[in-house]
Biotite code that builds the C-alpha atoms (Angstrom):
import biotite.structure as struc

atoms = struc.array([
    struc.Atom([90.480, 98.709, 102.152], chain_id="A", res_id=1, res_name="UNK", atom_name="CA", element="C"),
    struc.Atom([90.970, 100.255, 98.698], chain_id="A", res_id=2, res_name="UNK", atom_name="CA", element="C"),
    struc.Atom([91.689, 97.789, 95.935], chain_id="A", res_id=3, res_name="UNK", atom_name="CA", element="C"),
    struc.Atom([94.889, 98.274, 94.013], chain_id="A", res_id=4, res_name="UNK", atom_name="CA", element="C"),
    struc.Atom([93.966, 100.155, 90.861], chain_id="A", res_id=5, res_name="UNK", atom_name="CA", element="C"),
    struc.Atom([96.732, 99.239, 88.439], chain_id="A", res_id=6, res_name="UNK", atom_name="CA", element="C"),
    struc.Atom([96.901, 101.238, 85.237], chain_id="A", res_id=7, res_name="UNK", atom_name="CA", element="C"),
    struc.Atom([98.601, 99.338, 82.417], chain_id="A", res_id=8, res_name="UNK", atom_name="CA", element="C"),
    struc.Atom([100.140, 101.748, 79.940], chain_id="A", res_id=9, res_name="UNK", atom_name="CA", element="C"),
    struc.Atom([101.428, 101.238, 76.405], chain_id="A", res_id=10, res_name="UNK", atom_name="CA", element="C"),
    struc.Atom([104.492, 98.941, 76.178], chain_id="A", res_id=11, res_name="UNK", atom_name="CA", element="C"),
    struc.Atom([106.956, 101.656, 75.322], chain_id="A", res_id=12, res_name="UNK", atom_name="CA", element="C"),
    struc.Atom([109.624, 103.547, 77.194], chain_id="A", res_id=13, res_name="UNK", atom_name="CA", element="C"),
    struc.Atom([108.859, 106.659, 75.170], chain_id="A", res_id=14, res_name="UNK", atom_name="CA", element="C"),
    struc.Atom([105.539, 107.415, 76.869], chain_id="A", res_id=15, res_name="UNK", atom_name="CA", element="C"),
    struc.Atom([105.842, 110.041, 79.562], chain_id="A", res_id=16, res_name="UNK", atom_name="CA", element="C"),
    struc.Atom([103.648, 109.587, 82.631], chain_id="A", res_id=17, res_name="UNK", atom_name="CA", element="C"),
    struc.Atom([102.451, 112.083, 85.193], chain_id="A", res_id=18, res_name="UNK", atom_name="CA", element="C"),
    struc.Atom([103.829, 111.686, 88.685], chain_id="A", res_id=19, res_name="UNK", atom_name="CA", element="C"),
    struc.Atom([101.778, 109.240, 90.738], chain_id="A", res_id=20, res_name="UNK", atom_name="CA", element="C"),
    struc.Atom([102.014, 109.137, 94.516], chain_id="A", res_id=21, res_name="UNK", atom_name="CA", element="C"),
    struc.Atom([100.827, 106.104, 96.465], chain_id="A", res_id=22, res_name="UNK", atom_name="CA", element="C"),
    struc.Atom([99.736, 106.861, 100.038], chain_id="A", res_id=23, res_name="UNK", atom_name="CA", element="C"),
    struc.Atom([99.803, 104.056, 102.629], chain_id="A", res_id=24, res_name="UNK", atom_name="CA", element="C"),
    struc.Atom([98.410, 104.191, 106.163], chain_id="A", res_id=25, res_name="UNK", atom_name="CA", element="C"),
    struc.Atom([100.431, 101.714, 108.249], chain_id="A", res_id=26, res_name="UNK", atom_name="CA", element="C"),
    struc.Atom([99.384, 101.208, 111.870], chain_id="A", res_id=27, res_name="UNK", atom_name="CA", element="C"),
    struc.Atom([100.485, 97.674, 112.669], chain_id="A", res_id=28, res_name="UNK", atom_name="CA", element="C"),
    struc.Atom([103.074, 95.773, 114.637], chain_id="A", res_id=29, res_name="UNK", atom_name="CA", element="C"),
    struc.Atom([106.157, 95.058, 112.553], chain_id="A", res_id=30, res_name="UNK", atom_name="CA", element="C"),
    struc.Atom([105.960, 91.349, 111.733], chain_id="A", res_id=31, res_name="UNK", atom_name="CA", element="C"),
    struc.Atom([106.959, 88.907, 109.019], chain_id="A", res_id=32, res_name="UNK", atom_name="CA", element="C"),
    struc.Atom([103.376, 88.989, 107.735], chain_id="A", res_id=33, res_name="UNK", atom_name="CA", element="C"),
    struc.Atom([103.339, 92.782, 107.640], chain_id="A", res_id=34, res_name="UNK", atom_name="CA", element="C"),
    struc.Atom([106.716, 92.730, 105.861], chain_id="A", res_id=35, res_name="UNK", atom_name="CA", element="C"),
    struc.Atom([105.452, 90.294, 103.226], chain_id="A", res_id=36, res_name="UNK", atom_name="CA", element="C"),
    struc.Atom([102.226, 92.225, 102.596], chain_id="A", res_id=37, res_name="UNK", atom_name="CA", element="C"),
    struc.Atom([103.869, 95.642, 102.256], chain_id="A", res_id=38, res_name="UNK", atom_name="CA", element="C"),
    struc.Atom([106.683, 94.403, 100.027], chain_id="A", res_id=39, res_name="UNK", atom_name="CA", element="C"),
    struc.Atom([104.160, 92.387, 98.014], chain_id="A", res_id=40, res_name="UNK", atom_name="CA", element="C"),
    struc.Atom([102.054, 95.496, 97.346], chain_id="A", res_id=41, res_name="UNK", atom_name="CA", element="C"),
    struc.Atom([105.018, 97.503, 96.139], chain_id="A", res_id=42, res_name="UNK", atom_name="CA", element="C"),
    struc.Atom([106.433, 94.724, 93.959], chain_id="A", res_id=43, res_name="UNK", atom_name="CA", element="C"),
    struc.Atom([102.998, 94.029, 92.475], chain_id="A", res_id=44, res_name="UNK", atom_name="CA", element="C"),
    struc.Atom([102.648, 97.659, 91.445], chain_id="A", res_id=45, res_name="UNK", atom_name="CA", element="C"),
    struc.Atom([106.098, 97.582, 89.845], chain_id="A", res_id=46, res_name="UNK", atom_name="CA", element="C"),
    struc.Atom([105.387, 94.348, 87.984], chain_id="A", res_id=47, res_name="UNK", atom_name="CA", element="C"),
    struc.Atom([102.108, 95.755, 86.660], chain_id="A", res_id=48, res_name="UNK", atom_name="CA", element="C"),
    struc.Atom([103.743, 98.965, 85.448], chain_id="A", res_id=49, res_name="UNK", atom_name="CA", element="C"),
    struc.Atom([101.660, 101.128, 87.767], chain_id="A", res_id=50, res_name="UNK", atom_name="CA", element="C"),
    struc.Atom([103.928, 104.133, 87.322], chain_id="A", res_id=51, res_name="UNK", atom_name="CA", element="C"),
    struc.Atom([104.303, 104.967, 91.028], chain_id="A", res_id=52, res_name="UNK", atom_name="CA", element="C"),
    struc.Atom([106.880, 107.734, 91.463], chain_id="A", res_id=53, res_name="UNK", atom_name="CA", element="C"),
    struc.Atom([106.628, 108.172, 95.244], chain_id="A", res_id=54, res_name="UNK", atom_name="CA", element="C"),
    struc.Atom([105.452, 106.200, 98.265], chain_id="A", res_id=55, res_name="UNK", atom_name="CA", element="C"),
    struc.Atom([104.195, 108.173, 101.264], chain_id="A", res_id=56, res_name="UNK", atom_name="CA", element="C"),
    struc.Atom([103.707, 106.093, 104.402], chain_id="A", res_id=57, res_name="UNK", atom_name="CA", element="C"),
    struc.Atom([101.862, 107.299, 107.520], chain_id="A", res_id=58, res_name="UNK", atom_name="CA", element="C"),
    struc.Atom([103.404, 105.113, 110.213], chain_id="A", res_id=59, res_name="UNK", atom_name="CA", element="C"),
    struc.Atom([102.438, 104.351, 113.789], chain_id="A", res_id=60, res_name="UNK", atom_name="CA", element="C"),
    struc.Atom([103.836, 101.226, 115.431], chain_id="A", res_id=61, res_name="UNK", atom_name="CA", element="C"),
    struc.Atom([104.842, 99.976, 118.850], chain_id="A", res_id=62, res_name="UNK", atom_name="CA", element="C"),
    struc.Atom([107.536, 97.787, 117.281], chain_id="A", res_id=63, res_name="UNK", atom_name="CA", element="C"),
    struc.Atom([107.630, 94.046, 116.763], chain_id="A", res_id=64, res_name="UNK", atom_name="CA", element="C"),
    struc.Atom([109.971, 91.705, 114.912], chain_id="A", res_id=65, res_name="UNK", atom_name="CA", element="C"),
    struc.Atom([113.477, 93.234, 114.634], chain_id="A", res_id=66, res_name="UNK", atom_name="CA", element="C"),
    struc.Atom([114.458, 90.884, 111.789], chain_id="A", res_id=67, res_name="UNK", atom_name="CA", element="C"),
    struc.Atom([111.458, 92.007, 109.701], chain_id="A", res_id=68, res_name="UNK", atom_name="CA", element="C"),
    struc.Atom([112.301, 95.619, 110.534], chain_id="A", res_id=69, res_name="UNK", atom_name="CA", element="C"),
    struc.Atom([115.836, 95.352, 109.172], chain_id="A", res_id=70, res_name="UNK", atom_name="CA", element="C"),
    struc.Atom([114.567, 93.597, 106.030], chain_id="A", res_id=71, res_name="UNK", atom_name="CA", element="C"),
    struc.Atom([112.049, 96.397, 105.491], chain_id="A", res_id=72, res_name="UNK", atom_name="CA", element="C"),
    struc.Atom([114.769, 99.003, 106.024], chain_id="A", res_id=73, res_name="UNK", atom_name="CA", element="C"),
    struc.Atom([116.905, 97.441, 103.292], chain_id="A", res_id=74, res_name="UNK", atom_name="CA", element="C"),
    struc.Atom([113.933, 97.040, 100.945], chain_id="A", res_id=75, res_name="UNK", atom_name="CA", element="C"),
    struc.Atom([112.813, 100.668, 101.281], chain_id="A", res_id=76, res_name="UNK", atom_name="CA", element="C"),
    struc.Atom([116.391, 101.829, 100.723], chain_id="A", res_id=77, res_name="UNK", atom_name="CA", element="C"),
    struc.Atom([116.641, 99.743, 97.534], chain_id="A", res_id=78, res_name="UNK", atom_name="CA", element="C"),
    struc.Atom([113.519, 100.793, 95.600], chain_id="A", res_id=79, res_name="UNK", atom_name="CA", element="C"),
    struc.Atom([113.894, 103.520, 92.940], chain_id="A", res_id=80, res_name="UNK", atom_name="CA", element="C"),
    struc.Atom([110.870, 105.585, 93.926], chain_id="A", res_id=81, res_name="UNK", atom_name="CA", element="C"),
    struc.Atom([111.041, 108.587, 96.223], chain_id="A", res_id=82, res_name="UNK", atom_name="CA", element="C"),
    struc.Atom([110.015, 107.514, 99.727], chain_id="A", res_id=83, res_name="UNK", atom_name="CA", element="C"),
    struc.Atom([108.486, 109.691, 102.433], chain_id="A", res_id=84, res_name="UNK", atom_name="CA", element="C"),
    struc.Atom([107.365, 108.655, 105.910], chain_id="A", res_id=85, res_name="UNK", atom_name="CA", element="C"),
    struc.Atom([105.454, 110.427, 108.688], chain_id="A", res_id=86, res_name="UNK", atom_name="CA", element="C"),
    struc.Atom([105.613, 109.423, 112.347], chain_id="A", res_id=87, res_name="UNK", atom_name="CA", element="C"),
    struc.Atom([101.917, 109.780, 113.141], chain_id="A", res_id=88, res_name="UNK", atom_name="CA", element="C"),
    struc.Atom([102.289, 109.375, 116.891], chain_id="A", res_id=89, res_name="UNK", atom_name="CA", element="C"),
    struc.Atom([104.641, 106.614, 118.014], chain_id="A", res_id=90, res_name="UNK", atom_name="CA", element="C"),
    struc.Atom([107.417, 104.738, 116.264], chain_id="A", res_id=91, res_name="UNK", atom_name="CA", element="C"),
    struc.Atom([109.040, 102.412, 118.758], chain_id="A", res_id=92, res_name="UNK", atom_name="CA", element="C"),
    struc.Atom([111.522, 99.572, 118.988], chain_id="A", res_id=93, res_name="UNK", atom_name="CA", element="C"),
    struc.Atom([111.663, 97.580, 115.730], chain_id="A", res_id=94, res_name="UNK", atom_name="CA", element="C"),
    struc.Atom([109.721, 100.328, 113.978], chain_id="A", res_id=95, res_name="UNK", atom_name="CA", element="C"),
    struc.Atom([112.680, 102.719, 114.182], chain_id="A", res_id=96, res_name="UNK", atom_name="CA", element="C"),
    struc.Atom([115.028, 101.073, 111.618], chain_id="A", res_id=97, res_name="UNK", atom_name="CA", element="C"),
    struc.Atom([112.071, 100.682, 109.229], chain_id="A", res_id=98, res_name="UNK", atom_name="CA", element="C"),
    struc.Atom([111.252, 104.384, 109.619], chain_id="A", res_id=99, res_name="UNK", atom_name="CA", element="C"),
    struc.Atom([114.865, 105.397, 109.028], chain_id="A", res_id=100, res_name="UNK", atom_name="CA", element="C"),
    struc.Atom([114.955, 103.621, 105.664], chain_id="A", res_id=101, res_name="UNK", atom_name="CA", element="C"),
    struc.Atom([112.880, 106.381, 104.054], chain_id="A", res_id=102, res_name="UNK", atom_name="CA", element="C"),
    struc.Atom([114.450, 109.249, 102.145], chain_id="A", res_id=103, res_name="UNK", atom_name="CA", element="C"),
    struc.Atom([112.195, 111.979, 103.569], chain_id="A", res_id=104, res_name="UNK", atom_name="CA", element="C"),
    struc.Atom([111.331, 111.652, 107.257], chain_id="A", res_id=105, res_name="UNK", atom_name="CA", element="C"),
    struc.Atom([108.742, 113.827, 109.007], chain_id="A", res_id=106, res_name="UNK", atom_name="CA", element="C"),
    struc.Atom([107.100, 113.783, 112.432], chain_id="A", res_id=107, res_name="UNK", atom_name="CA", element="C"),
    struc.Atom([103.812, 115.219, 113.617], chain_id="A", res_id=108, res_name="UNK", atom_name="CA", element="C"),
    struc.Atom([104.123, 117.745, 116.474], chain_id="A", res_id=109, res_name="UNK", atom_name="CA", element="C"),
    struc.Atom([103.417, 115.278, 119.299], chain_id="A", res_id=110, res_name="UNK", atom_name="CA", element="C"),
    struc.Atom([105.248, 112.252, 117.910], chain_id="A", res_id=111, res_name="UNK", atom_name="CA", element="C"),
    struc.Atom([107.847, 110.195, 119.737], chain_id="A", res_id=112, res_name="UNK", atom_name="CA", element="C"),
    struc.Atom([110.447, 107.505, 119.112], chain_id="A", res_id=113, res_name="UNK", atom_name="CA", element="C"),
    struc.Atom([111.521, 104.783, 121.520], chain_id="A", res_id=114, res_name="UNK", atom_name="CA", element="C"),
    struc.Atom([114.581, 102.513, 121.453], chain_id="A", res_id=115, res_name="UNK", atom_name="CA", element="C"),
    struc.Atom([115.467, 99.609, 123.719], chain_id="A", res_id=116, res_name="UNK", atom_name="CA", element="C"),
    struc.Atom([117.284, 96.291, 123.765], chain_id="A", res_id=117, res_name="UNK", atom_name="CA", element="C"),
    struc.Atom([116.012, 93.559, 121.476], chain_id="A", res_id=118, res_name="UNK", atom_name="CA", element="C"),
    struc.Atom([113.726, 91.165, 123.320], chain_id="A", res_id=119, res_name="UNK", atom_name="CA", element="C"),
    struc.Atom([112.314, 87.763, 122.509], chain_id="A", res_id=120, res_name="UNK", atom_name="CA", element="C"),
    struc.Atom([109.155, 86.090, 123.750], chain_id="A", res_id=121, res_name="UNK", atom_name="CA", element="C"),
    struc.Atom([109.571, 83.475, 126.448], chain_id="A", res_id=122, res_name="UNK", atom_name="CA", element="C"),
    struc.Atom([107.157, 81.304, 124.494], chain_id="A", res_id=123, res_name="UNK", atom_name="CA", element="C"),
    struc.Atom([109.741, 80.995, 121.716], chain_id="A", res_id=124, res_name="UNK", atom_name="CA", element="C"),
    struc.Atom([112.051, 79.075, 124.055], chain_id="A", res_id=125, res_name="UNK", atom_name="CA", element="C"),
    struc.Atom([111.714, 75.348, 124.720], chain_id="A", res_id=126, res_name="UNK", atom_name="CA", element="C"),
    struc.Atom([110.762, 74.090, 128.178], chain_id="A", res_id=127, res_name="UNK", atom_name="CA", element="C"),
    struc.Atom([114.299, 72.811, 128.615], chain_id="A", res_id=128, res_name="UNK", atom_name="CA", element="C"),
    struc.Atom([117.233, 74.754, 127.202], chain_id="A", res_id=129, res_name="UNK", atom_name="CA", element="C"),
    struc.Atom([120.965, 74.053, 127.247], chain_id="A", res_id=130, res_name="UNK", atom_name="CA", element="C"),
    struc.Atom([123.707, 76.525, 128.049], chain_id="A", res_id=131, res_name="UNK", atom_name="CA", element="C"),
    struc.Atom([124.793, 76.382, 124.404], chain_id="A", res_id=132, res_name="UNK", atom_name="CA", element="C"),
    struc.Atom([121.282, 77.287, 123.225], chain_id="A", res_id=133, res_name="UNK", atom_name="CA", element="C"),
    struc.Atom([121.129, 80.168, 125.719], chain_id="A", res_id=134, res_name="UNK", atom_name="CA", element="C"),
    struc.Atom([124.453, 81.504, 124.458], chain_id="A", res_id=135, res_name="UNK", atom_name="CA", element="C"),
    struc.Atom([123.224, 81.191, 120.858], chain_id="A", res_id=136, res_name="UNK", atom_name="CA", element="C"),
    struc.Atom([120.103, 83.217, 121.646], chain_id="A", res_id=137, res_name="UNK", atom_name="CA", element="C"),
    struc.Atom([122.167, 85.797, 123.526], chain_id="A", res_id=138, res_name="UNK", atom_name="CA", element="C"),
    struc.Atom([124.541, 86.170, 120.562], chain_id="A", res_id=139, res_name="UNK", atom_name="CA", element="C"),
    struc.Atom([121.606, 86.564, 118.168], chain_id="A", res_id=140, res_name="UNK", atom_name="CA", element="C"),
    struc.Atom([120.003, 89.277, 120.316], chain_id="A", res_id=141, res_name="UNK", atom_name="CA", element="C"),
    struc.Atom([123.281, 91.154, 120.653], chain_id="A", res_id=142, res_name="UNK", atom_name="CA", element="C"),
    struc.Atom([123.893, 90.981, 116.892], chain_id="A", res_id=143, res_name="UNK", atom_name="CA", element="C"),
    struc.Atom([120.406, 92.359, 116.182], chain_id="A", res_id=144, res_name="UNK", atom_name="CA", element="C"),
    struc.Atom([120.971, 95.196, 118.643], chain_id="A", res_id=145, res_name="UNK", atom_name="CA", element="C"),
    struc.Atom([124.261, 95.967, 116.917], chain_id="A", res_id=146, res_name="UNK", atom_name="CA", element="C"),
    struc.Atom([122.626, 96.095, 113.464], chain_id="A", res_id=147, res_name="UNK", atom_name="CA", element="C"),
    struc.Atom([119.814, 98.346, 114.688], chain_id="A", res_id=148, res_name="UNK", atom_name="CA", element="C"),
    struc.Atom([122.224, 100.700, 116.464], chain_id="A", res_id=149, res_name="UNK", atom_name="CA", element="C"),
    struc.Atom([124.439, 100.991, 113.374], chain_id="A", res_id=150, res_name="UNK", atom_name="CA", element="C"),
    struc.Atom([121.406, 101.845, 111.231], chain_id="A", res_id=151, res_name="UNK", atom_name="CA", element="C"),
    struc.Atom([120.360, 104.567, 113.680], chain_id="A", res_id=152, res_name="UNK", atom_name="CA", element="C"),
    struc.Atom([123.838, 106.110, 113.809], chain_id="A", res_id=153, res_name="UNK", atom_name="CA", element="C"),
    struc.Atom([124.231, 105.954, 110.026], chain_id="A", res_id=154, res_name="UNK", atom_name="CA", element="C"),
    struc.Atom([120.811, 107.417, 109.234], chain_id="A", res_id=155, res_name="UNK", atom_name="CA", element="C"),
    struc.Atom([120.853, 110.223, 111.795], chain_id="A", res_id=156, res_name="UNK", atom_name="CA", element="C"),
    struc.Atom([124.444, 111.433, 111.394], chain_id="A", res_id=157, res_name="UNK", atom_name="CA", element="C"),
    struc.Atom([124.583, 114.759, 109.522], chain_id="A", res_id=158, res_name="UNK", atom_name="CA", element="C"),
    struc.Atom([120.774, 115.116, 109.507], chain_id="A", res_id=159, res_name="UNK", atom_name="CA", element="C"),
    struc.Atom([120.452, 116.686, 112.922], chain_id="A", res_id=160, res_name="UNK", atom_name="CA", element="C"),
    struc.Atom([122.132, 119.408, 114.933], chain_id="A", res_id=161, res_name="UNK", atom_name="CA", element="C"),
    struc.Atom([123.447, 116.804, 117.399], chain_id="A", res_id=162, res_name="UNK", atom_name="CA", element="C"),
    struc.Atom([124.992, 113.428, 116.559], chain_id="A", res_id=163, res_name="UNK", atom_name="CA", element="C"),
    struc.Atom([124.119, 110.111, 118.150], chain_id="A", res_id=164, res_name="UNK", atom_name="CA", element="C"),
    struc.Atom([127.472, 108.385, 118.589], chain_id="A", res_id=165, res_name="UNK", atom_name="CA", element="C"),
    struc.Atom([127.681, 104.582, 118.838], chain_id="A", res_id=166, res_name="UNK", atom_name="CA", element="C"),
    struc.Atom([128.198, 104.884, 122.613], chain_id="A", res_id=167, res_name="UNK", atom_name="CA", element="C"),
    struc.Atom([125.254, 107.253, 123.081], chain_id="A", res_id=168, res_name="UNK", atom_name="CA", element="C"),
    struc.Atom([122.841, 105.026, 121.171], chain_id="A", res_id=169, res_name="UNK", atom_name="CA", element="C"),
    struc.Atom([124.127, 101.874, 122.875], chain_id="A", res_id=170, res_name="UNK", atom_name="CA", element="C"),
    struc.Atom([123.484, 103.468, 126.275], chain_id="A", res_id=171, res_name="UNK", atom_name="CA", element="C"),
    struc.Atom([120.048, 104.570, 125.041], chain_id="A", res_id=172, res_name="UNK", atom_name="CA", element="C"),
    struc.Atom([119.211, 100.945, 124.160], chain_id="A", res_id=173, res_name="UNK", atom_name="CA", element="C"),
    struc.Atom([120.354, 99.672, 127.557], chain_id="A", res_id=174, res_name="UNK", atom_name="CA", element="C"),
    struc.Atom([118.096, 101.976, 129.571], chain_id="A", res_id=175, res_name="UNK", atom_name="CA", element="C"),
    struc.Atom([115.156, 102.349, 127.109], chain_id="A", res_id=176, res_name="UNK", atom_name="CA", element="C"),
    struc.Atom([115.002, 105.890, 125.777], chain_id="A", res_id=177, res_name="UNK", atom_name="CA", element="C"),
    struc.Atom([112.220, 108.067, 124.386], chain_id="A", res_id=178, res_name="UNK", atom_name="CA", element="C"),
    struc.Atom([112.733, 111.004, 122.038], chain_id="A", res_id=179, res_name="UNK", atom_name="CA", element="C"),
    struc.Atom([109.966, 113.568, 121.626], chain_id="A", res_id=180, res_name="UNK", atom_name="CA", element="C"),
    struc.Atom([109.441, 115.441, 118.355], chain_id="A", res_id=181, res_name="UNK", atom_name="CA", element="C"),
    struc.Atom([111.918, 118.218, 119.144], chain_id="A", res_id=182, res_name="UNK", atom_name="CA", element="C"),
    struc.Atom([114.587, 115.765, 120.276], chain_id="A", res_id=183, res_name="UNK", atom_name="CA", element="C"),
    struc.Atom([113.962, 113.546, 117.244], chain_id="A", res_id=184, res_name="UNK", atom_name="CA", element="C"),
    struc.Atom([114.477, 116.579, 115.007], chain_id="A", res_id=185, res_name="UNK", atom_name="CA", element="C"),
    struc.Atom([117.577, 117.611, 116.917], chain_id="A", res_id=186, res_name="UNK", atom_name="CA", element="C"),
    struc.Atom([119.144, 114.138, 116.653], chain_id="A", res_id=187, res_name="UNK", atom_name="CA", element="C"),
    struc.Atom([118.212, 113.596, 112.998], chain_id="A", res_id=188, res_name="UNK", atom_name="CA", element="C"),
    struc.Atom([115.464, 110.981, 113.219], chain_id="A", res_id=189, res_name="UNK", atom_name="CA", element="C"),
    struc.Atom([113.220, 113.397, 111.322], chain_id="A", res_id=190, res_name="UNK", atom_name="CA", element="C"),
    struc.Atom([113.916, 116.232, 108.905], chain_id="A", res_id=191, res_name="UNK", atom_name="CA", element="C"),
    struc.Atom([111.058, 118.441, 110.082], chain_id="A", res_id=192, res_name="UNK", atom_name="CA", element="C"),
    struc.Atom([107.926, 118.583, 112.218], chain_id="A", res_id=193, res_name="UNK", atom_name="CA", element="C"),
    struc.Atom([104.584, 119.084, 110.486], chain_id="A", res_id=194, res_name="UNK", atom_name="CA", element="C"),
    struc.Atom([101.161, 117.564, 110.001], chain_id="A", res_id=195, res_name="UNK", atom_name="CA", element="C"),
    struc.Atom([100.551, 115.759, 106.698], chain_id="A", res_id=196, res_name="UNK", atom_name="CA", element="C"),
    struc.Atom([97.758, 116.468, 104.247], chain_id="A", res_id=197, res_name="UNK", atom_name="CA", element="C"),
    struc.Atom([96.305, 112.980, 103.828], chain_id="A", res_id=198, res_name="UNK", atom_name="CA", element="C"),
    struc.Atom([94.176, 112.584, 100.687], chain_id="A", res_id=199, res_name="UNK", atom_name="CA", element="C"),
    struc.Atom([90.565, 111.483, 101.053], chain_id="A", res_id=200, res_name="UNK", atom_name="CA", element="C"),
    struc.Atom([90.826, 108.745, 98.448], chain_id="A", res_id=201, res_name="UNK", atom_name="CA", element="C"),
    struc.Atom([93.402, 106.357, 97.043], chain_id="A", res_id=202, res_name="UNK", atom_name="CA", element="C"),
    struc.Atom([94.980, 105.456, 100.386], chain_id="A", res_id=203, res_name="UNK", atom_name="CA", element="C"),
    struc.Atom([96.004, 101.851, 101.025], chain_id="A", res_id=204, res_name="UNK", atom_name="CA", element="C"),
    struc.Atom([95.327, 100.753, 104.599], chain_id="A", res_id=205, res_name="UNK", atom_name="CA", element="C"),
    struc.Atom([97.674, 98.316, 106.306], chain_id="A", res_id=206, res_name="UNK", atom_name="CA", element="C"),
    struc.Atom([96.047, 97.721, 109.694], chain_id="A", res_id=207, res_name="UNK", atom_name="CA", element="C"),
    struc.Atom([95.764, 94.917, 112.232], chain_id="A", res_id=208, res_name="UNK", atom_name="CA", element="C"),
    struc.Atom([92.167, 94.365, 111.145], chain_id="A", res_id=209, res_name="UNK", atom_name="CA", element="C"),
    struc.Atom([93.200, 93.969, 107.524], chain_id="A", res_id=210, res_name="UNK", atom_name="CA", element="C"),
    struc.Atom([96.087, 91.600, 108.292], chain_id="A", res_id=211, res_name="UNK", atom_name="CA", element="C"),
    struc.Atom([93.720, 89.464, 110.351], chain_id="A", res_id=212, res_name="UNK", atom_name="CA", element="C"),
    struc.Atom([91.669, 88.790, 107.210], chain_id="A", res_id=213, res_name="UNK", atom_name="CA", element="C"),
    struc.Atom([94.672, 87.362, 105.375], chain_id="A", res_id=214, res_name="UNK", atom_name="CA", element="C"),
    struc.Atom([95.870, 83.772, 105.685], chain_id="A", res_id=215, res_name="UNK", atom_name="CA", element="C"),
    struc.Atom([99.098, 83.024, 107.483], chain_id="A", res_id=216, res_name="UNK", atom_name="CA", element="C"),
])
């Protein structure tokens, strides 16, 4: 993985800098660890005055933690840099809100998106569970679904030729729905369909193999 090469410039607001684009390959499950690492990279570059003007993320994910996804969505929406994301093949489940947080959204010709109801691992439940605890978990899952659906409706409305209404997207979640590249363009998940031109150097790699080397 490329090391972060932080350029510290003169301590003055009067110095003009050339545009600097940071490319990030991201092919991992959305998780709290992935959230922390990605946000940590971006904040570190800001704190070290790296002068990044745009982040371009090449994303492929089968989903993961919906809470981390919504946090990432809000973080990407809040940073001042231009943000661009490519769906490099599959963006599914919890990956969708994260993807929709970017300003410029592009899909490769054979990409797809998938949405479904929020799920939780059985292993996260105790051996014995009360009715109250079951209702609490049910309420939490429903609330997360609601947040994700609202993000999708908000971020696709007016960007496609067809609108996803709250009812349409709710029904899509209930039955698990896939959108191919043309449908994703039609419904406003992506602005256009094209292959990226990935640079040969200077790309940060956020992969399962890399995350496995980190503590936590």
